[in-house]
Biotite code that builds the C-alpha atoms (Angstrom):
import biotite.structure as struc

atoms = struc.array([
    struc.Atom([-42.966, 3.279, 13.675], chain_id="A", res_id=1, res_name="MET", atom_name="CA", element="C"),
    struc.Atom([-42.151, 0.089, 15.630], chain_id="A", res_id=2, res_name="GLU", atom_name="CA", element="C"),
    struc.Atom([-42.055, -1.887, 12.401], chain_id="A", res_id=3, res_name="GLY", atom_name="CA", element="C"),
    struc.Atom([-39.383, 0.497, 10.992], chain_id="A", res_id=4, res_name="ARG", atom_name="CA", element="C"),
    struc.Atom([-37.283, 0.139, 14.219], chain_id="A", res_id=5, res_name="LYS", atom_name="CA", element="C"),
    struc.Atom([-37.557, -3.736, 13.966], chain_id="A", res_id=6, res_name="GLU", atom_name="CA", element="C"),
    struc.Atom([-36.521, -3.521, 10.419], chain_id="A", res_id=7, res_name="PHE", atom_name="CA", element="C"),
    struc.Atom([-33.516, -1.421, 11.234], chain_id="A", res_id=8, res_name="LEU", atom_name="CA", element="C"),
    struc.Atom([-32.665, -3.703, 14.119], chain_id="A", res_id=9, res_name="ASN", atom_name="CA", element="C"),
    struc.Atom([-32.767, -6.619, 11.755], chain_id="A", res_id=10, res_name="ILE", atom_name="CA", element="C"),
    struc.Atom([-30.862, -4.830, 9.231], chain_id="A", res_id=11, res_name="LEU", atom_name="CA", element="C"),
    struc.Atom([-28.147, -3.945, 11.845], chain_id="A", res_id=12, res_name="LEU", atom_name="CA", element="C"),
    struc.Atom([-27.881, -7.641, 12.849], chain_id="A", res_id=13, res_name="VAL", atom_name="CA", element="C"),
    struc.Atom([-27.639, -8.717, 9.202], chain_id="A", res_id=14, res_name="ILE", atom_name="CA", element="C"),
    struc.Atom([-24.791, -6.139, 8.719], chain_id="A", res_id=15, res_name="GLN", atom_name="CA", element="C"),
    struc.Atom([-23.009, -7.346, 11.838], chain_id="A", res_id=16, res_name="ILE", atom_name="CA", element="C"),
    struc.Atom([-23.357, -11.026, 10.872], chain_id="A", res_id=17, res_name="ILE", atom_name="CA", element="C"),
    struc.Atom([-21.606, -10.309, 7.544], chain_id="A", res_id=18, res_name="TYR", atom_name="CA", element="C"),
    struc.Atom([-19.179, -7.530, 8.494], chain_id="A", res_id=19, res_name="ILE", atom_name="CA", element="C"),
    struc.Atom([-17.682, -9.041, 11.591], chain_id="A", res_id=20, res_name="VAL", atom_name="CA", element="C"),
    struc.Atom([-16.609, -12.177, 9.959], chain_id="A", res_id=21, res_name="PRO", atom_name="CA", element="C"),
    struc.Atom([-15.158, -10.602, 6.867], chain_id="A", res_id=22, res_name="VAL", atom_name="CA", element="C"),
    struc.Atom([-13.415, -8.015, 9.188], chain_id="A", res_id=23, res_name="GLY", atom_name="CA", element="C"),
    struc.Atom([-11.824, -10.932, 11.149], chain_id="A", res_id=24, res_name="ILE", atom_name="CA", element="C"),
    struc.Atom([-10.683, -12.601, 8.191], chain_id="A", res_id=25, res_name="ILE", atom_name="CA", element="C"),
    struc.Atom([-9.119, -9.391, 6.792], chain_id="A", res_id=26, res_name="CYS", atom_name="CA", element="C"),
    struc.Atom([-7.396, -8.843, 10.094], chain_id="A", res_id=27, res_name="LEU", atom_name="CA", element="C"),
    struc.Atom([-6.172, -12.393, 10.245], chain_id="A", res_id=28, res_name="VAL", atom_name="CA", element="C"),
    struc.Atom([-4.649, -12.160, 6.678], chain_id="A", res_id=29, res_name="ILE", atom_name="CA", element="C"),
    struc.Atom([-3.173, -8.698, 7.613], chain_id="A", res_id=30, res_name="VAL", atom_name="CA", element="C"),
    struc.Atom([-1.774, -10.187, 10.778], chain_id="A", res_id=31, res_name="ALA", atom_name="CA", element="C"),
    struc.Atom([-0.210, -13.070, 8.854], chain_id="A", res_id=32, res_name="PHE", atom_name="CA", element="C"),
    struc.Atom([1.312, -10.604, 6.358], chain_id="A", res_id=33, res_name="GLN", atom_name="CA", element="C"),
    struc.Atom([2.829, -8.417, 9.038], chain_id="A", res_id=34, res_name="VAL", atom_name="CA", element="C"),
    struc.Atom([4.304, -11.478, 10.817], chain_id="A", res_id=35, res_name="THR", atom_name="CA", element="C"),
    struc.Atom([6.332, -12.792, 7.993], chain_id="A", res_id=36, res_name="GLY", atom_name="CA", element="C"),
    struc.Atom([4.299, -13.900, 5.035], chain_id="A", res_id=37, res_name="TYR", atom_name="CA", element="C"),
    struc.Atom([3.798, -17.480, 6.334], chain_id="A", res_id=38, res_name="ARG", atom_name="CA", element="C"),
    struc.Atom([0.231, -17.362, 5.118], chain_id="A", res_id=39, res_name="LEU", atom_name="CA", element="C"),
    struc.Atom([1.511, -17.171, 1.588], chain_id="A", res_id=40, res_name="ASN", atom_name="CA", element="C"),
    struc.Atom([3.251, -20.460, 1.889], chain_id="A", res_id=41, res_name="ASP", atom_name="CA", element="C"),
    struc.Atom([0.278, -22.191, 3.628], chain_id="A", res_id=42, res_name="PHE", atom_name="CA", element="C"),
    struc.Atom([-2.305, -21.081, 1.164], chain_id="A", res_id=43, res_name="VAL", atom_name="CA", element="C"),
    struc.Atom([-0.232, -21.787, -1.873], chain_id="A", res_id=44, res_name="LEU", atom_name="CA", element="C"),
    struc.Atom([1.008, -25.157, -0.471], chain_id="A", res_id=45, res_name="PHE", atom_name="CA", element="C"),
    struc.Atom([-2.677, -26.359, 0.458], chain_id="A", res_id=46, res_name="SER", atom_name="CA", element="C"),
    struc.Atom([-3.925, -25.205, -3.057], chain_id="A", res_id=47, res_name="TYR", atom_name="CA", element="C"),
    struc.Atom([-1.021, -26.955, -4.777], chain_id="A", res_id=48, res_name="MET", atom_name="CA", element="C"),
    struc.Atom([-1.643, -30.227, -2.880], chain_id="A", res_id=49, res_name="ASN", atom_name="CA", element="C"),
    struc.Atom([-5.365, -29.945, -3.690], chain_id="A", res_id=50, res_name="TYR", atom_name="CA", element="C"),
    struc.Atom([-4.694, -29.559, -7.318], chain_id="A", res_id=51, res_name="ILE", atom_name="CA", element="C"),
    struc.Atom([-2.274, -32.525, -7.313], chain_id="A", res_id=52, res_name="GLU", atom_name="CA", element="C"),
    struc.Atom([-4.698, -34.799, -5.467], chain_id="A", res_id=53, res_name="GLN", atom_name="CA", element="C"),
    struc.Atom([-7.928, -33.698, -6.958], chain_id="A", res_id=54, res_name="GLN", atom_name="CA", element="C"),
    struc.Atom([-8.889, -34.863, -10.542], chain_id="A", res_id=55, res_name="ALA", atom_name="CA", element="C"),
    struc.Atom([-9.834, -31.872, -12.684], chain_id="A", res_id=56, res_name="ARG", atom_name="CA", element="C"),
    struc.Atom([-13.400, -31.439, -13.511], chain_id="A", res_id=57, res_name="SER", atom_name="CA", element="C"),
    struc.Atom([-15.251, -28.946, -15.700], chain_id="A", res_id=58, res_name="TYR", atom_name="CA", element="C"),
    struc.Atom([-17.881, -28.444, -12.968], chain_id="A", res_id=59, res_name="THR", atom_name="CA", element="C"),
    struc.Atom([-16.287, -27.922, -9.660], chain_id="A", res_id=60, res_name="PRO", atom_name="CA", element="C"),
    struc.Atom([-18.207, -28.328, -6.485], chain_id="A", res_id=61, res_name="GLU", atom_name="CA", element="C"),
    struc.Atom([-19.184, -25.389, -4.389], chain_id="A", res_id=62, res_name="SER", atom_name="CA", element="C"),
    struc.Atom([-16.364, -25.795, -1.963], chain_id="A", res_id=63, res_name="TRP", atom_name="CA", element="C"),
    struc.Atom([-13.986, -26.074, -4.871], chain_id="A", res_id=64, res_name="ASP", atom_name="CA", element="C"),
    struc.Atom([-15.093, -22.711, -6.054], chain_id="A", res_id=65, res_name="LYS", atom_name="CA", element="C"),
    struc.Atom([-14.817, -21.302, -2.515], chain_id="A", res_id=66, res_name="GLY", atom_name="CA", element="C"),
    struc.Atom([-11.122, -22.554, -2.328], chain_id="A", res_id=67, res_name="LEU", atom_name="CA", element="C"),
    struc.Atom([-10.402, -21.036, -5.569], chain_id="A", res_id=68, res_name="ASN", atom_name="CA", element="C"),
    struc.Atom([-11.990, -17.731, -4.411], chain_id="A", res_id=69, res_name="ILE", atom_name="CA", element="C"),
    struc.Atom([-10.070, -17.616, -1.243], chain_id="A", res_id=70, res_name="ILE", atom_name="CA", element="C"),
    struc.Atom([-6.770, -18.257, -3.083], chain_id="A", res_id=71, res_name="VAL", atom_name="CA", element="C"),
    struc.Atom([-7.456, -15.515, -5.656], chain_id="A", res_id=72, res_name="TRP", atom_name="CA", element="C"),
    struc.Atom([-8.580, -13.031, -2.884], chain_id="A", res_id=73, res_name="ILE", atom_name="CA", element="C"),
    struc.Atom([-5.239, -13.818, -1.318], chain_id="A", res_id=74, res_name="HIS", atom_name="CA", element="C"),
    struc.Atom([-3.260, -13.269, -4.552], chain_id="A", res_id=75, res_name="VAL", atom_name="CA", element="C"),
    struc.Atom([-5.086, -9.974, -4.996], chain_id="A", res_id=76, res_name="VAL", atom_name="CA", element="C"),
    struc.Atom([-4.299, -8.848, -1.542], chain_id="A", res_id=77, res_name="ILE", atom_name="CA", element="C"),
    struc.Atom([-0.750, -9.716, -2.028], chain_id="A", res_id=78, res_name="LEU", atom_name="CA", element="C"),
    struc.Atom([-0.619, -7.986, -5.331], chain_id="A", res_id=79, res_name="TYR", atom_name="CA", element="C"),
    struc.Atom([-2.203, -4.795, -3.859], chain_id="A", res_id=80, res_name="VAL", atom_name="CA", element="C"),
    struc.Atom([0.133, -4.742, -0.863], chain_id="A", res_id=81, res_name="VAL", atom_name="CA", element="C"),
    struc.Atom([3.203, -5.271, -3.132], chain_id="A", res_id=82, res_name="PHE", atom_name="CA", element="C"),
    struc.Atom([2.075, -2.396, -5.630], chain_id="A", res_id=83, res_name="ARG", atom_name="CA", element="C"),
    struc.Atom([1.443, -0.040, -2.695], chain_id="A", res_id=84, res_name="LYS", atom_name="CA", element="C"),
    struc.Atom([4.891, -0.939, -1.144], chain_id="A", res_id=85, res_name="ARG", atom_name="CA", element="C"),
    struc.Atom([6.503, -0.490, -4.545], chain_id="A", res_id=86, res_name="GLU", atom_name="CA", element="C"),
    struc.Atom([4.773, 2.770, -5.156], chain_id="A", res_id=87, res_name="CYS", atom_name="CA", element="C"),
    struc.Atom([5.872, 4.225, -1.721], chain_id="A", res_id=88, res_name="LEU", atom_name="CA", element="C"),
    struc.Atom([9.578, 3.002, -2.406], chain_id="A", res_id=89, res_name="ARG", atom_name="CA", element="C"),
    struc.Atom([9.582, 4.829, -5.728], chain_id="A", res_id=90, res_name="VAL", atom_name="CA", element="C"),
    struc.Atom([8.116, 7.945, -4.185], chain_id="A", res_id=91, res_name="GLN", atom_name="CA", element="C"),
    struc.Atom([10.615, 7.857, -1.447], chain_id="A", res_id=92, res_name="THR", atom_name="CA", element="C"),
    struc.Atom([13.430, 7.613, -4.135], chain_id="A", res_id=93, res_name="LEU", atom_name="CA", element="C"),
    struc.Atom([11.906, 10.484, -6.105], chain_id="A", res_id=94, res_name="GLU", atom_name="CA", element="C"),
    struc.Atom([11.687, 12.611, -3.061], chain_id="A", res_id=95, res_name="ASP", atom_name="CA", element="C"),
    struc.Atom([15.279, 11.948, -2.138], chain_id="A", res_id=96, res_name="THR", atom_name="CA", element="C"),
    struc.Atom([16.527, 12.702, -5.619], chain_id="A", res_id=97, res_name="ARG", atom_name="CA", element="C"),
    struc.Atom([14.525, 16.031, -5.516], chain_id="A", res_id=98, res_name="ARG", atom_name="CA", element="C"),
    struc.Atom([16.092, 16.889, -2.191], chain_id="A", res_id=99, res_name="GLN", atom_name="CA", element="C"),
    struc.Atom([19.626, 16.233, -3.561], chain_id="A", res_id=100, res_name="PHE", atom_name="CA", element="C"),
    struc.Atom([18.772, 18.418, -6.626], chain_id="A", res_id=101, res_name="GLU", atom_name="CA", element="C"),
    struc.Atom([17.536, 21.209, -4.435], chain_id="A", res_id=102, res_name="ILE", atom_name="CA", element="C"),
    struc.Atom([20.670, 20.980, -2.208], chain_id="A", res_id=103, res_name="GLU", atom_name="CA", element="C"),
    struc.Atom([22.997, 21.128, -5.376], chain_id="A", res_id=104, res_name="ASP", atom_name="CA", element="C"),
    struc.Atom([21.027, 24.145, -6.704], chain_id="A", res_id=105, res_name="LEU", atom_name="CA", element="C"),
    struc.Atom([21.451, 25.839, -3.297], chain_id="A", res_id=106, res_name="PHE", atom_name="CA", element="C"),
    struc.Atom([25.145, 24.997, -3.156], chain_id="A", res_id=107, res_name="ARG", atom_name="CA", element="C"),
    struc.Atom([25.614, 26.359, -6.788], chain_id="A", res_id=108, res_name="MET", atom_name="CA", element="C"),
    struc.Atom([23.780, 29.566, -5.941], chain_id="A", res_id=109, res_name="GLU", atom_name="CA", element="C"),
    struc.Atom([25.785, 30.050, -2.817], chain_id="A", res_id=110, res_name="THR", atom_name="CA", element="C"),
    struc.Atom([29.056, 29.460, -4.724], chain_id="A", res_id=111, res_name="GLU", atom_name="CA", element="C"),
    struc.Atom([27.874, 31.998, -7.539], chain_id="A", res_id=112, res_name="PHE", atom_name="CA", element="C"),
    struc.Atom([27.061, 34.664, -4.830], chain_id="A", res_id=113, res_name="MET", atom_name="CA", element="C"),
    struc.Atom([30.488, 34.014, -3.120], chain_id="A", res_id=114, res_name="GLU", atom_name="CA", element="C"),
    struc.Atom([32.196, 34.419, -6.675], chain_id="A", res_id=115, res_name="GLN", atom_name="CA", element="C"),
    struc.Atom([30.436, 37.678, -7.282], chain_id="A", res_id=116, res_name="LEU", atom_name="CA", element="C"),
    struc.Atom([31.304, 38.972, -3.950], chain_id="A", res_id=117, res_name="ARG", atom_name="CA", element="C"),
    struc.Atom([34.998, 38.075, -4.413], chain_id="A", res_id=118, res_name="SER", atom_name="CA", element="C"),
    struc.Atom([34.876, 40.141, -7.637], chain_id="A", res_id=119, res_name="GLN", atom_name="CA", element="C"),
    struc.Atom([33.549, 43.077, -5.765], chain_id="A", res_id=120, res_name="GLY", atom_name="CA", element="C"),
    struc.Atom([30.035, 42.916, -7.366], chain_id="A", res_id=121, res_name="ILE", atom_name="CA", element="C"),
    struc.Atom([27.099, 43.483, -4.997], chain_id="A", res_id=122, res_name="GLU", atom_name="CA", element="C"),
    struc.Atom([23.471, 42.689, -5.926], chain_id="A", res_id=123, res_name="LEU", atom_name="CA", element="C"),
    struc.Atom([21.085, 45.570, -5.757], chain_id="A", res_id=124, res_name="GLU", atom_name="CA", element="C"),
    struc.Atom([18.090, 43.245, -5.091], chain_id="A", res_id=125, res_name="ASP", atom_name="CA", element="C"),
    struc.Atom([18.833, 41.422, -1.732], chain_id="A", res_id=126, res_name="SER", atom_name="CA", element="C"),
    struc.Atom([16.101, 38.964, -2.334], chain_id="A", res_id=127, res_name="THR", atom_name="CA", element="C"),
    struc.Atom([18.336, 37.010, -4.550], chain_id="A", res_id=128, res_name="LEU", atom_name="CA", element="C"),
    struc.Atom([20.993, 36.753, -1.813], chain_id="A", res_id=129, res_name="ASP", atom_name="CA", element="C"),
    struc.Atom([20.536, 33.702, -0.041], chain_id="A", res_id=130, res_name="SER", atom_name="CA", element="C"),
    struc.Atom([22.894, 34.706, 2.897], chain_id="A", res_id=131, res_name="SER", atom_name="CA", element="C"),
    struc.Atom([20.209, 37.302, 3.785], chain_id="A", res_id=132, res_name="CYS", atom_name="CA", element="C"),
    struc.Atom([17.697, 34.644, 4.707], chain_id="A", res_id=133, res_name="VAL", atom_name="CA", element="C"),
])
């Protein structure tokens, strides 16, 4: 039983060691994104300087791979944020268009009911009359 508790404690420590830095990195990236996209310029500028100064090799060193991974992760995060923002914008536009269509239909229905009343026609079914609501 004690061995299991020790194993769970070790597993918890390992999870904290990995999750906390990753969470901090994600929060830092989100903070930079919220404050004005300055991280984009920094990462892309650093990467472009690195590419210009470094000779190209077919077998990059481990830190080269790490830099490439960081840049691509940042690009993926930017893409996901952009797509989500674009989807929300499109959804807002569609909701606004639907609202205008509903208002137009209600206005046309009201005009039609008023036209019928002006001709002396009363509806037998009051559920169709929007003025009863």
